[in-house]
Residue frames as a rotation matrix with the C-alpha (Angstrom) as fourth column:
UNK 1
-0.173 -0.507 0.844 59.78
-0.447 0.804 0.392 123.30
-0.878 -0.309 -0.366 13.37
UNK 2
-0.249 0.035 -0.968 60.48
-0.963 0.094 0.251 121.55
0.100 0.995 0.010 10.06
UNK 3
0.467 0.488 0.737 58.77
-0.511 0.829 -0.225 118.26
-0.721 -0.272 0.637 9.34
UNK 4
-0.715 -0.661 0.228 59.87
-0.217 0.520 0.826 115.32
-0.664 0.541 -0.516 7.22
UNK 5
-0.157 0.656 -0.739 58.14
-0.977 -0.213 0.018 115.14
-0.146 0.724 0.674 3.94
UNK 6
-0.093 0.162 -0.982 56.36
-0.546 0.817 0.186 111.80
0.833 0.553 0.013 3.43
UNK 7
-0.953 -0.300 -0.042 56.05
-0.124 0.512 -0.850 110.80
0.276 -0.805 -0.525 7.13
UNK 8
-0.262 0.926 -0.271 52.26
0.447 0.366 0.816 110.78
0.855 0.092 -0.510 7.04
UNK 9
0.687 0.715 0.131 50.88
0.155 -0.320 0.935 111.13
0.710 -0.622 -0.331 10.53
UNK 10
0.019 -0.759 -0.651 54.27
0.962 0.193 -0.196 111.33
0.274 -0.622 0.734 12.28
UNK 11
0.856 0.217 -0.469 54.74
0.363 -0.899 0.245 114.49
-0.369 -0.380 -0.848 14.31
UNK 12
0.830 -0.490 0.266 57.31
-0.033 -0.519 -0.854 117.07
0.556 0.700 -0.447 13.19
UNK 13
0.587 -0.744 -0.319 60.98
0.628 0.169 0.760 116.70
-0.511 -0.647 0.566 14.19
UNK 14
0.717 -0.410 -0.564 63.83
-0.504 -0.864 -0.012 119.01
-0.482 0.293 -0.826 13.51
UNK 15
-0.248 -0.671 0.698 65.25
0.162 0.682 0.713 116.66
-0.955 0.290 -0.061 10.93
UNK 16
0.391 0.263 -0.882 65.71
-0.806 -0.364 -0.466 117.20
-0.444 0.893 0.069 7.18
UNK 17
-0.124 -0.378 0.918 65.99
0.126 0.911 0.392 114.05
-0.984 0.165 -0.065 5.01
UNK 18
0.393 0.175 -0.903 66.81
-0.750 -0.507 -0.425 114.46
-0.532 0.844 -0.068 1.33
UNK 19
0.665 -0.117 0.738 67.14
0.400 0.890 -0.220 111.83
-0.631 0.441 0.638 -1.37
UNK 20
0.255 -0.691 -0.676 70.43
-0.605 -0.660 0.446 112.46
-0.754 0.295 -0.586 -3.19
UNK 21
-0.556 -0.411 -0.722 70.79
-0.828 0.352 0.437 109.36
0.075 0.841 -0.536 -5.39
UNK 22
0.387 0.705 0.594 68.73
-0.587 0.685 -0.431 106.38
-0.711 -0.181 0.679 -6.52
UNK 23
-0.706 -0.567 -0.425 69.94
-0.705 0.503 0.500 103.19
-0.070 0.652 -0.755 -8.19
UNK 24
0.325 0.900 -0.291 67.46
-0.924 0.367 0.103 100.87
0.199 0.236 0.951 -9.71
UNK 25
0.934 -0.122 -0.337 69.85
0.144 0.989 0.040 97.96
0.329 -0.086 0.941 -9.40
UNK 26
0.089 -0.933 0.349 72.86
-0.785 -0.282 -0.552 97.63
0.613 -0.224 -0.757 -7.11
UNK 27
0.302 -0.087 -0.949 74.40
0.290 0.957 0.004 95.14
0.908 -0.276 0.314 -4.74
UNK 28
0.075 -0.317 0.945 75.13
-0.891 -0.447 -0.079 94.91
0.448 -0.836 -0.316 -1.04
UNK 29
-0.580 -0.296 -0.759 76.21
0.041 0.920 -0.390 92.24
0.813 -0.258 -0.522 1.42
UNK 30
0.394 0.783 0.482 73.53
-0.616 -0.164 0.770 91.29
0.682 -0.600 0.418 3.91
UNK 31
-0.579 -0.763 0.286 75.29
-0.687 0.268 -0.676 90.19
0.439 -0.588 -0.679 7.09
UNK 32
-0.180 0.571 0.801 72.22
-0.771 0.424 -0.475 88.46
-0.611 -0.703 0.364 8.64
UNK 33
0.887 0.460 -0.022 71.73
-0.363 0.670 -0.648 86.35
-0.284 0.583 0.762 5.44
UNK 34
-0.009 -0.971 0.237 75.53
-0.177 0.235 0.956 86.07
-0.984 -0.034 -0.174 4.83
UNK 35
-0.040 0.025 0.999 74.90
0.886 0.463 0.023 86.62
-0.462 0.886 -0.040 1.16
UNK 36
-0.934 -0.249 -0.254 75.24
0.079 -0.841 0.535 89.18
-0.347 0.480 0.805 -1.63
UNK 37
-0.051 0.996 0.068 71.92
0.679 0.084 -0.729 90.75
-0.732 0.010 -0.681 -2.36
UNK 38
-0.883 -0.206 0.421 70.59
0.467 -0.465 0.752 92.67
0.041 0.861 0.507 -5.34
UNK 39
0.130 0.990 -0.063 67.91
0.987 -0.135 -0.085 95.42
-0.093 -0.051 -0.994 -5.50
UNK 40
0.467 0.115 0.877 67.10
0.384 -0.919 -0.084 99.11
0.796 0.376 -0.473 -5.45
UNK 41
-0.157 -0.616 -0.772 69.42
0.986 -0.138 -0.090 101.34
-0.051 -0.776 0.629 -3.44
UNK 42
0.614 0.348 0.709 68.83
0.382 -0.916 0.120 104.93
0.691 0.198 -0.695 -2.37
UNK 43
-0.480 -0.777 -0.407 71.20
0.818 -0.229 -0.528 107.45
0.317 -0.587 0.745 -0.64
UNK 44
0.621 0.732 0.281 69.94
0.529 -0.655 0.539 110.12
0.579 -0.186 -0.794 1.71
UNK 45
-0.642 -0.726 0.245 71.58
0.343 -0.558 -0.756 113.13
0.686 -0.401 0.607 3.26
UNK 46
0.413 0.772 -0.484 70.25
0.739 0.027 0.673 113.98
0.533 -0.635 -0.559 6.68
UNK 47
-0.594 -0.496 0.633 70.49
-0.045 -0.765 -0.642 117.18
0.803 -0.410 0.432 8.73
UNK 48
0.340 0.589 -0.733 69.54
0.712 0.347 0.610 116.56
0.614 -0.730 -0.302 12.34
UNK 49
0.341 -0.187 0.921 69.58
-0.274 -0.957 -0.093 119.55
0.899 -0.221 -0.378 14.56
UNK 50
0.902 0.037 0.431 70.25
-0.430 0.187 0.883 117.40
-0.048 -0.982 0.185 17.58
UNK 51
0.620 -0.670 0.408 73.19
0.379 0.711 0.592 115.46
-0.687 -0.213 0.695 16.25
UNK 52
-0.286 -0.761 -0.582 74.49
-0.372 -0.472 0.800 116.86
-0.883 0.445 -0.148 12.97
UNK 53
0.259 0.310 -0.915 74.76
-0.958 -0.034 -0.283 115.64
-0.119 0.950 0.289 9.38
UNK 54
-0.120 -0.190 0.974 74.52
-0.236 0.959 0.158 112.10
-0.964 -0.211 -0.160 8.21
UNK 55
-0.278 0.132 -0.951 74.60
-0.949 0.115 0.294 110.04
0.148 0.984 0.094 5.02
UNK 56
-0.103 0.346 0.933 72.48
-0.486 0.800 -0.351 106.93
-0.868 -0.490 0.086 4.82
UNK 57
-0.781 -0.041 -0.623 72.25
-0.576 0.434 0.693 104.04
0.242 0.900 -0.363 2.31
UNK 58
-0.047 0.834 0.549 68.90
-0.686 0.373 -0.625 102.29
-0.726 -0.406 0.555 2.15
UNK 59
-0.860 -0.294 -0.418 68.88
-0.505 0.612 0.608 98.86
0.077 0.734 -0.675 0.41
UNK 60
0.064 0.981 0.185 65.52
-0.889 0.140 -0.435 97.33
-0.453 -0.137 0.881 -0.60
UNK 61
-0.936 -0.347 0.060 65.37
-0.312 0.895 0.320 93.56
-0.165 0.281 -0.945 -0.94
UNK 62
-0.167 0.960 -0.226 62.06
-0.985 -0.150 0.088 92.82
0.050 0.237 0.970 -2.62
UNK 63
-0.117 0.065 -0.991 62.66
-0.306 0.947 0.098 89.07
0.945 0.315 -0.091 -2.84
UNK 64
-0.612 -0.211 -0.762 63.24
0.576 0.542 -0.612 88.74
0.542 -0.813 -0.210 0.91
UNK 65
0.426 0.832 0.356 60.79
0.405 -0.527 0.747 91.57
0.809 -0.174 -0.562 1.77
UNK 66
0.477 -0.352 -0.805 63.23
0.820 -0.152 0.552 93.50
-0.316 -0.924 0.216 3.86
UNK 67
0.725 -0.271 0.634 64.96
0.139 -0.843 -0.519 96.93
0.675 0.465 -0.574 3.99
UNK 68
0.248 -0.727 -0.640 68.37
0.967 0.149 0.205 97.66
-0.053 -0.670 0.740 5.40
UNK 69
0.917 -0.030 0.398 69.23
0.001 -0.997 -0.076 101.17
0.399 0.070 -0.914 6.59
UNK 70
0.344 -0.885 -0.314 72.97
0.938 0.342 0.062 101.74
0.053 -0.316 0.947 6.90
UNK 71
0.909 -0.151 -0.389 74.77
-0.017 -0.945 0.326 104.84
-0.417 -0.290 -0.861 8.28
UNK 72
0.605 -0.710 0.361 77.62
0.692 0.244 -0.679 105.63
0.394 0.661 0.639 5.87
UNK 73
-0.513 -0.709 0.484 78.72
0.359 -0.689 -0.630 108.94
0.780 -0.150 0.608 7.38
UNK 74
0.433 0.611 -0.663 78.04
0.847 -0.025 0.531 110.14
0.308 -0.791 -0.528 10.94
UNK 75
0.816 -0.117 0.567 78.58
-0.196 -0.977 0.080 113.37
0.545 -0.176 -0.820 12.85
UNK 76
-0.304 -0.951 0.053 81.78
-0.270 0.033 -0.962 113.88
0.914 -0.307 -0.266 14.81
UNK 77
0.137 0.213 0.967 82.04
-0.987 -0.054 0.152 112.33
0.084 -0.976 0.203 18.38
UNK 78
-0.770 -0.607 0.197 83.14
-0.631 0.769 -0.100 109.11
-0.091 -0.201 -0.975 19.93
UNK 79
-0.342 0.720 0.603 79.63
-0.109 0.607 -0.787 107.67
-0.933 -0.335 -0.129 20.21
UNK 80
0.638 0.634 -0.437 78.54
-0.440 -0.166 -0.882 108.61
-0.632 0.755 0.173 16.73
UNK 81
-0.107 -0.754 -0.648 81.76
-0.994 0.088 0.061 107.37
0.011 0.651 -0.759 15.18
UNK 82
-0.834 -0.190 0.518 80.87
-0.279 0.955 -0.100 103.88
-0.476 -0.228 -0.850 16.43
UNK 83
0.189 0.964 0.188 77.62
-0.057 0.202 -0.978 104.12
-0.980 0.174 0.094 14.50
UNK 84
0.068 -0.227 -0.972 79.37
-0.956 -0.292 0.002 104.56
-0.284 0.929 -0.237 11.17
UNK 85
-0.685 -0.266 -0.678 78.66
-0.585 0.756 0.294 101.36
0.434 0.598 -0.674 9.12
UNK 86
-0.860 0.397 0.319 75.98
-0.009 0.615 -0.788 100.17
-0.510 -0.681 -0.526 11.47
UNK 87
-0.791 0.595 -0.143 72.66
-0.124 0.073 0.990 98.97
0.600 0.800 0.016 10.07
UNK 88
-0.568 0.735 0.370 68.98
-0.476 0.073 -0.876 98.66
-0.671 -0.674 0.309 11.06
UNK 89
-0.985 0.172 -0.004 66.84
0.116 0.681 0.723 95.92
0.127 0.712 -0.691 9.59
UNK 90
-0.296 0.955 -0.026 63.10
-0.756 -0.251 -0.604 96.28
-0.583 -0.159 0.797 8.66
UNK 91
-0.982 -0.063 -0.179 61.30
-0.162 0.769 0.618 93.23
0.099 0.636 -0.766 7.43
UNK 92
-0.285 0.938 -0.195 57.89
-0.577 -0.006 0.817 91.86
0.765 0.346 0.543 6.52
UNK 93
-0.937 0.074 0.342 55.70
-0.252 0.537 -0.805 90.53
-0.243 -0.840 -0.484 9.33
UNK 94
-0.561 0.802 0.204 52.01
0.793 0.592 -0.144 89.78
-0.236 0.081 -0.968 9.65
UNK 95
0.119 0.634 -0.765 50.79
0.340 -0.749 -0.568 93.37
-0.933 -0.192 -0.304 9.38
UNK 96
0.241 0.040 0.970 49.94
0.966 0.082 -0.244 94.18
-0.090 0.996 -0.018 5.79
UNK 97
0.722 0.032 0.691 51.67
0.367 -0.865 -0.343 97.25
0.587 0.501 -0.636 4.41
UNK 98
0.790 -0.443 0.424 54.21
-0.613 -0.583 0.533 97.50
0.011 -0.681 -0.732 7.25
UNK 99
0.181 -0.792 -0.583 57.77
0.160 0.609 -0.777 96.33
0.970 0.048 0.237 7.97
UNK 100
0.980 0.198 -0.012 58.87
0.034 -0.109 0.993 95.79
0.195 -0.974 -0.113 11.54
UNK 101
-0.072 -0.990 0.123 62.12
-0.239 -0.103 -0.966 96.54
0.968 -0.099 -0.229 13.41
UNK 102
0.467 0.120 -0.876 62.93
0.741 0.488 0.462 95.00
0.483 -0.865 0.139 16.80
UNK 103
0.778 -0.025 0.627 63.44
-0.183 -0.965 0.189 97.95
0.600 -0.262 -0.755 19.10
UNK 104
0.366 -0.713 -0.598 66.86
0.930 0.298 0.215 98.26
0.025 -0.635 0.773 20.75
UNK 105
0.979 0.002 0.205 68.30
-0.008 -0.999 0.048 101.48
0.205 -0.049 -0.978 22.17
UNK 106
0.214 -0.977 0.015 71.91
0.384 0.070 -0.921 102.56
0.898 0.203 0.390 22.21
UNK 107
0.995 -0.067 0.079 73.90
-0.101 -0.473 0.875 103.36
-0.021 -0.878 -0.478 25.34
UNK 108
0.203 -0.979 -0.009 77.56
-0.458 -0.087 -0.885 103.90
0.866 0.184 -0.466 26.25
UNK 109
0.716 -0.049 -0.696 79.17
0.529 0.688 0.496 101.49
0.455 -0.724 0.519 28.69
UNK 110
0.811 -0.417 -0.409 81.84
0.269 -0.355 0.895 102.33
-0.519 -0.837 -0.176 31.31
UNK 111
-0.214 -0.973 0.082 84.59
0.487 -0.033 0.873 102.27
-0.847 0.227 0.481 28.73
UNK 112
-0.048 0.299 -0.953 82.62
-0.551 -0.804 -0.225 104.48
-0.833 0.514 0.204 26.19
UNK 113
-0.991 -0.102 0.085 81.88
0.009 0.585 0.811 101.58
-0.133 0.804 -0.579 23.90
UNK 114
-0.362 0.908 -0.212 78.50
-0.928 -0.329 0.175 101.72
0.089 0.260 0.961 22.12
UNK 115
-0.956 0.201 0.212 76.07
0.134 0.947 -0.291 99.02
-0.260 -0.250 -0.933 23.23
UNK 116
-0.530 0.847 -0.051 72.48
-0.585 -0.321 0.744 98.22
0.614 0.424 0.666 22.50
UNK 117
-0.902 0.273 0.333 69.72
-0.190 0.441 -0.877 97.17
-0.387 -0.855 -0.346 24.84
UNK 118
-0.676 0.730 -0.101 66.63
0.213 0.325 0.921 95.21
0.705 0.602 -0.375 23.76
UNK 119
-0.591 0.525 0.612 63.44
-0.782 -0.559 -0.276 96.30
0.197 -0.641 0.741 25.38
UNK 120
-0.970 0.193 -0.145 61.34
0.224 0.944 -0.243 93.83
0.090 -0.268 -0.959 27.35
UNK 121
-0.177 0.951 -0.252 58.07
0.830 0.006 -0.558 95.88
-0.530 -0.308 -0.790 27.68
UNK 122
0.137 0.308 0.942 56.13
0.824 -0.563 0.064 98.54
0.550 0.767 -0.330 25.78
UNK 123
0.917 0.204 -0.344 56.54
0.381 -0.703 0.600 100.83
-0.119 -0.681 -0.722 28.87
UNK 124
0.137 -0.962 -0.236 60.21
0.506 -0.137 0.852 101.06
-0.852 -0.236 0.468 28.06
UNK 125
-0.035 -0.119 0.992 59.64
0.996 -0.080 0.026 102.44
0.076 0.990 0.121 24.56
UNK 126
-0.870 -0.342 -0.354 60.51
0.382 -0.923 -0.047 106.13
-0.311 -0.176 0.934 24.18
UNK 127
-0.045 0.933 -0.357 57.37
0.266 -0.333 -0.905 108.38
-0.963 -0.135 -0.233 24.07
UNK 128
-0.104 -0.011 -0.995 58.40
-0.736 -0.671 0.084 109.86
-0.668 0.741 0.061 20.69
UNK 129
-0.950 -0.120 -0.288 58.26
-0.284 0.712 0.642 106.41
0.128 0.692 -0.710 19.13
UNK 130
-0.638 0.770 -0.006 54.94
0.633 0.520 -0.573 105.54
-0.438 -0.370 -0.819 20.78
UNK 131
-0.025 0.673 -0.739 53.41
-0.001 -0.739 -0.673 108.85
-1.000 -0.016 0.019 19.56
UNK 132
0.045 -0.041 -0.998 54.51
-0.847 -0.531 -0.016 108.53
-0.530 0.846 -0.059 15.98
UNK 133
-0.558 -0.252 -0.791 54.70
-0.682 0.681 0.265 104.85
0.472 0.687 -0.552 15.15
UNK 134
0.624 0.766 -0.156 52.84
-0.589 0.592 0.550 101.58
0.513 -0.251 0.821 15.76
UNK 135
-0.512 -0.749 0.420 54.22
-0.842 0.341 -0.418 99.53
0.170 -0.568 -0.806 18.63
UNK 136
0.631 0.692 -0.351 53.53
-0.628 0.721 0.292 95.76
0.455 0.036 0.890 19.03
UNK 137
0.325 -0.477 0.816 54.76
-0.547 0.610 0.574 92.71
-0.771 -0.633 -0.062 20.87
UNK 138
-0.590 -0.702 -0.398 57.12
-0.731 0.257 0.632 90.63
-0.341 0.664 -0.665 18.72
UNK 139
-0.834 0.251 0.491 54.83
0.320 0.945 0.061 87.56
-0.449 0.208 -0.869 18.56
UNK 140
0.227 0.962 -0.150 51.84
0.319 -0.219 -0.922 89.66
-0.920 0.161 -0.357 17.50
UNK 141
0.342 -0.181 -0.922 53.82
-0.705 -0.699 -0.125 91.23
-0.622 0.692 -0.367 14.63
UNK 142
-0.491 -0.738 -0.464 55.69
-0.871 0.399 0.286 88.11
-0.026 0.544 -0.839 13.53
UNK 143
0.512 0.726 -0.459 53.56
-0.709 0.659 0.252 85.15
0.485 0.197 0.852 14.64
UNK 144
0.517 -0.414 -0.749 56.22
0.488 0.862 -0.140 83.46
0.703 -0.293 0.648 16.71
UNK 145
0.949 -0.315 -0.001 58.52
-0.144 -0.440 0.887 83.96
-0.279 -0.841 -0.463 19.71
UNK 146
0.565 -0.825 -0.003 62.26
0.392 0.271 -0.879 84.54
0.726 0.496 0.476 19.46
UNK 147
-0.184 -0.805 -0.564 64.44
0.879 0.121 -0.461 84.68
0.439 -0.580 0.686 22.51
UNK 148
-0.489 -0.128 -0.863 65.00
0.695 -0.655 -0.297 88.18
-0.527 -0.745 0.409 23.78
UNK 149
-0.941 0.210 0.267 63.09
0.052 -0.686 0.725 89.93
0.336 0.696 0.635 20.97
UNK 150
-0.584 0.701 -0.409 60.01
0.689 0.163 -0.706 91.33
-0.428 -0.694 -0.578 22.75
UNK 151
0.317 0.689 -0.652 58.93
0.288 -0.724 -0.626 94.68
-0.904 0.010 -0.428 21.25
UNK 152
-0.455 -0.430 0.780 58.82
0.869 -0.021 0.495 95.87
-0.196 0.903 0.383 17.66
UNK 153
-0.224 0.387 -0.895 58.02
-0.174 -0.919 -0.354 99.16
-0.959 0.076 0.273 15.92
UNK 154
0.102 0.353 0.930 56.10
0.860 0.439 -0.261 99.18
-0.500 0.826 -0.259 12.62
UNK 155
-0.426 -0.274 -0.862 56.94
-0.226 -0.890 0.395 101.45
-0.876 0.364 0.317 9.73
UNK 156
0.720 0.674 -0.166 55.08
-0.329 0.121 -0.936 101.66
-0.611 0.729 0.309 6.46
UNK 157
0.499 -0.545 0.674 56.91
0.581 0.787 0.207 99.42
-0.643 0.288 0.709 4.02
UNK 158
0.307 -0.335 0.891 57.74
0.858 -0.308 -0.411 102.27
0.412 0.890 0.193 1.60
UNK 159
0.962 0.108 0.251 58.43
-0.016 -0.894 0.448 104.91
0.273 -0.435 -0.858 4.22
UNK 160
0.302 -0.943 -0.143 62.24
0.745 0.326 -0.582 104.95
0.595 0.070 0.800 3.96
UNK 161
-0.274 -0.386 0.881 62.47
-0.157 -0.886 -0.437 108.35
0.949 -0.258 0.182 5.61
UNK 162
0.635 0.551 0.542 60.50
-0.667 0.036 0.744 107.07
0.391 -0.834 0.390 8.59
UNK 163
0.846 -0.412 -0.339 62.98
0.468 0.878 0.099 104.15
0.257 -0.242 0.936 8.84
UNK 164
-0.165 -0.944 0.287 65.93
0.527 -0.330 -0.783 106.59
0.833 0.022 0.552 8.87
UNK 165
0.040 0.224 0.974 64.18
-0.649 -0.735 0.196 108.67
0.760 -0.640 0.116 11.58
UNK 166
0.950 0.310 0.028 63.81
-0.232 0.646 0.727 105.50
0.207 -0.698 0.686 13.67
UNK 167
0.308 -0.908 -0.285 67.57
0.731 0.417 -0.539 104.82
0.609 -0.042 0.792 13.26
UNK 168
-0.380 -0.464 0.800 68.20
-0.070 -0.848 -0.525 108.35
0.922 -0.256 0.290 14.70
UNK 169
0.374 0.629 0.681 65.72
-0.753 -0.222 0.619 107.81
0.541 -0.745 0.391 17.57
UNK 170
0.990 0.110 -0.089 66.99
-0.045 0.844 0.534 104.37
0.134 -0.525 0.840 18.54
UNK 171
0.498 -0.866 -0.031 70.62
0.820 0.483 -0.306 104.50
0.281 0.127 0.951 17.69
UNK 172
-0.289 -0.728 0.622 71.78
0.552 -0.658 -0.513 108.18
0.782 0.195 0.592 17.94
UNK 173
0.134 0.477 0.869 69.52
-0.274 -0.825 0.495 110.13
0.952 -0.304 0.020 20.23
UNK 174
0.908 0.255 -0.334 69.92
0.204 0.427 0.881 107.92
0.367 -0.868 0.335 23.31
UNK 175
0.160 -0.904 -0.397 73.63
0.987 0.148 0.061 108.75
0.003 -0.402 0.916 23.58
UNK 176
0.135 -0.089 0.987 73.10
0.231 -0.966 -0.119 112.53
0.964 0.244 -0.110 23.52
UNK 177
-0.853 -0.519 0.057 74.13
0.120 -0.302 -0.946 114.56
0.508 -0.800 0.320 26.60
UNK 178
-0.729 0.676 0.106 70.53
-0.449 -0.354 -0.821 115.40
-0.517 -0.646 0.562 27.34
UNK 179
-0.205 0.705 0.679 67.15
0.495 0.673 -0.550 113.94
-0.845 0.223 -0.487 26.33
UNK 180
-0.693 0.018 0.721 65.93
0.694 -0.256 0.673 114.68
0.196 0.967 0.165 22.78
UNK 181
0.394 0.917 0.066 62.90
0.849 -0.391 0.356 116.45
0.352 -0.084 -0.932 24.25
UNK 182
0.500 -0.312 -0.808 65.18
0.511 -0.647 0.566 118.78
-0.699 -0.696 -0.164 26.27
UNK 183
-0.613 -0.790 0.014 67.46
0.427 -0.317 0.847 119.46
-0.664 0.525 0.532 23.32
UNK 184
-0.361 0.518 0.775 64.47
0.850 -0.158 0.502 120.23
0.383 0.841 -0.383 21.04
UNK 185
0.733 0.587 -0.343 63.27
0.680 -0.644 0.351 122.80
-0.014 -0.491 -0.871 23.60
UNK 186
0.127 -0.770 -0.625 66.74
0.375 -0.546 0.749 124.25
-0.918 -0.330 0.219 23.80
UNK 187
-0.680 -0.378 0.628 66.90
0.705 -0.100 0.702 124.52
-0.203 0.920 0.335 20.01
UNK 188
0.226 0.834 0.503 63.60
0.832 -0.434 0.346 126.37
0.507 0.341 -0.792 19.99
UNK 189
0.736 0.027 -0.676 64.79
0.531 -0.642 0.553 128.65
-0.419 -0.766 -0.487 22.74
UNK 190
-0.363 -0.928 -0.085 68.07
0.556 -0.289 0.780 129.39
-0.748 0.236 0.621 20.92
UNK 191
-0.479 0.239 0.845 66.04
0.820 -0.222 0.528 130.42
0.314 0.945 -0.089 17.84
UNK 192
0.679 0.720 -0.142 63.85
0.707 -0.591 0.388 132.69
0.196 -0.364 -0.911 19.99
UNK 193
0.398 -0.592 -0.701 67.00
0.406 -0.571 0.713 134.41
-0.823 -0.568 0.013 21.36
UNK 194
-0.642 -0.648 0.410 68.33
0.645 -0.166 0.746 134.85
-0.416 0.743 0.524 17.86
UNK 195
-0.066 0.743 0.666 65.07
0.871 -0.283 0.402 136.40
0.487 0.606 -0.628 16.77
UNK 196
0.840 0.418 -0.347 65.10
0.543 -0.646 0.536 138.76
-0.001 -0.639 -0.769 19.75
UNK 197
0.316 -0.872 0.373 68.83
0.094 -0.363 -0.927 139.55
0.944 0.328 -0.033 19.13
UNK 198
-0.816 -0.577 -0.044 70.19
0.135 -0.115 -0.984 141.06
0.562 -0.809 0.172 22.35
UNK 199
0.146 0.987 0.072 67.31
0.002 -0.073 0.997 140.41
0.989 -0.145 -0.012 24.81
UNK 200
-0.357 -0.089 0.930 66.61
-0.894 -0.254 -0.368 140.98
0.269 -0.963 0.011 28.48
UNK 201
-0.992 -0.067 -0.103 66.07
-0.033 0.951 -0.308 137.85
0.118 -0.302 -0.946 30.52
UNK 202
-0.490 0.872 0.004 62.56
-0.085 -0.044 -0.995 138.99
-0.867 -0.488 0.096 31.34
UNK 203
-0.012 0.450 -0.893 61.77
-0.954 -0.274 -0.125 139.28
-0.301 0.850 0.433 27.60
UNK 204
-0.633 -0.293 -0.716 63.01
-0.554 0.818 0.155 135.71
0.540 0.495 -0.681 27.04
UNK 205
-0.928 0.353 0.123 60.96
0.128 0.609 -0.782 134.36
-0.351 -0.710 -0.611 29.98
UNK 206
-0.170 0.926 -0.337 57.83
-0.426 -0.377 -0.822 136.07
-0.888 0.004 0.459 28.65
UNK 207
0.001 0.101 -0.995 58.37
-0.999 0.037 0.003 134.96
0.037 0.994 0.101 25.03
UNK 208
-0.851 -0.363 -0.381 59.21
-0.348 0.931 -0.110 131.36
0.394 0.039 -0.918 26.04
UNK 209
-0.750 0.648 0.129 56.08
0.116 0.321 -0.940 131.20
-0.651 -0.690 -0.316 28.13
UNK 210
0.037 0.774 -0.632 53.91
-0.652 -0.461 -0.602 132.76
-0.758 0.434 0.487 25.42
UNK 211
0.033 -0.093 -0.995 55.31
-0.990 0.135 -0.046 130.71
0.138 0.987 -0.088 22.49
UNK 212
-0.360 -0.375 -0.854 56.34
-0.361 0.900 -0.243 127.39
0.860 0.221 -0.460 24.04
UNK 213
0.695 0.691 0.198 54.58
-0.367 0.103 0.925 127.33
0.619 -0.715 0.325 27.43
UNK 214
0.074 -0.817 -0.572 57.92
0.567 0.507 -0.649 127.04
0.820 -0.277 0.500 29.18
UNK 215
0.919 0.304 -0.251 58.19
0.365 -0.417 0.832 128.00
0.148 -0.857 -0.494 32.83
UNK 216
0.706 -0.666 0.239 60.97
-0.661 -0.742 -0.115 130.19
0.254 -0.077 -0.964 34.19
UNK 217
0.348 -0.634 0.691 62.75
-0.577 0.436 0.690 127.34
-0.739 -0.639 -0.214 35.89
UNK 218
0.593 -0.060 0.803 62.73
0.530 0.780 -0.333 125.31
-0.606 0.623 0.495 32.69
UNK 219
0.911 -0.229 0.343 64.05
0.152 -0.585 -0.797 128.26
0.383 0.778 -0.498 30.69
UNK 220
0.581 -0.734 0.352 66.89
-0.793 -0.411 0.450 128.77
-0.186 -0.540 -0.821 33.24
UNK 221
0.358 -0.382 0.852 67.86
-0.056 0.902 0.428 125.14
-0.932 -0.201 0.301 32.83
UNK 222
0.689 0.002 0.725 67.88
0.681 0.341 -0.648 125.39
-0.248 0.940 0.234 29.07
UNK 223
0.891 -0.409 0.198 69.84
-0.323 -0.877 -0.356 128.61
0.319 0.254 -0.913 29.13
UNK 224
0.398 -0.776 0.489 72.45
-0.687 0.101 0.720 126.85
-0.608 -0.623 -0.492 31.24
UNK 225
0.410 -0.162 0.898 72.62
0.454 0.890 -0.047 124.02
-0.791 0.427 0.438 28.68
UNK 226
0.852 -0.037 0.522 73.00
0.479 -0.347 -0.806 126.47
0.211 0.937 -0.278 25.78
UNK 227
0.748 -0.629 0.213 75.74
-0.660 -0.738 0.138 128.42
0.070 -0.244 -0.967 27.70
UNK 228
0.334 -0.599 0.728 77.59
-0.295 0.667 0.684 125.20
-0.895 -0.443 0.046 28.52
UNK 229
0.440 -0.127 0.889 77.64
0.754 0.590 -0.288 124.41
-0.488 0.798 0.355 24.75
UNK 230
-0.573 -0.724 -0.384 79.01
0.433 -0.665 0.609 127.82
-0.696 0.183 0.694 23.98
UNK 231
-0.368 0.514 0.775 75.91
0.902 -0.004 0.431 128.89
0.224 0.858 -0.462 22.01
UNK 232
0.645 0.587 0.488 74.92
0.404 -0.805 0.435 131.95
0.649 -0.083 -0.757 24.05
UNK 233
-0.581 -0.808 -0.094 76.59
0.588 -0.338 -0.735 134.60
0.562 -0.482 0.672 26.14
UNK 234
0.508 0.783 -0.359 75.09
0.819 -0.311 0.481 136.23
0.265 -0.539 -0.799 29.22
UNK 235
-0.620 -0.632 0.465 75.73
0.438 -0.770 -0.464 139.87
0.651 -0.084 0.754 30.01
UNK 236
-0.938 0.307 0.159 74.15
-0.287 -0.437 -0.852 140.70
-0.192 -0.845 0.498 33.42
UNK 237
-0.184 0.962 0.204 70.43
-0.173 0.172 -0.970 140.80
-0.968 -0.214 0.135 32.67
UNK 238
0.340 0.275 -0.899 70.96
-0.882 -0.239 -0.406 140.33
-0.327 0.931 0.161 28.90
UNK 239
0.004 -0.373 0.928 71.46
0.162 0.916 0.367 137.22
-0.987 0.149 0.064 26.73
UNK 240
0.425 0.048 -0.904 72.71
-0.830 -0.379 -0.410 137.03
-0.362 0.924 -0.121 23.17
UNK 241
0.943 -0.130 0.307 73.75
0.237 0.911 -0.339 134.27
-0.235 0.392 0.889 20.79
UNK 242
0.037 -0.976 -0.217 77.40
-0.169 -0.220 0.961 133.78
-0.985 0.002 -0.173 19.85
UNK 243
0.692 0.211 -0.690 78.19
-0.669 -0.172 -0.723 134.30
-0.272 0.962 0.022 16.23
């Protein structure tokens, strides 16, 4: 599993983030401040095995001590299309060396419109955020209360790749067909099947148990997901990937 260079203690995700352009001085319009801002701008190409390819623009406002992460190009799909042009704001709080983001998770409503839900307790924070980032209550991180803003995540102030990863976790991954954890396991299983080429089911069960500690019933569920997505083909007791 490939990790993201520069994420420090964060665990490894199947995401590649690559800096493609850096501008020492550029401009952008900050909607929350309703003003034209000036500062350093970087562009990143992202390849996420769960969602696809992205292009992000990261705008650093040193004067206001804030960073804006903006999705310029998103993968295909109705939900992802609605993320194009959306931003995530990280700003200076009370914790030295860190910027905070108010955690909100995407979801699709009954009319397939993208919505966001603010979290009211730390228990609602996805485990992958808890395990890899610092979580705090809003008033502890900022020093004041503000309406529905309850929970924040802290990211090192210069860790722009970590900020992009948080955009994916909060904005993109919640609208996937299955949970990110399930899809990560499915991705690992798919690679295992590719490595085995045409493999007997029993071989897959044994290898999945040995390499990933996956039980037979979990493997069956993941195989069903991969087959539904058209990534594998079953031939009686054999399984192979589709080219």
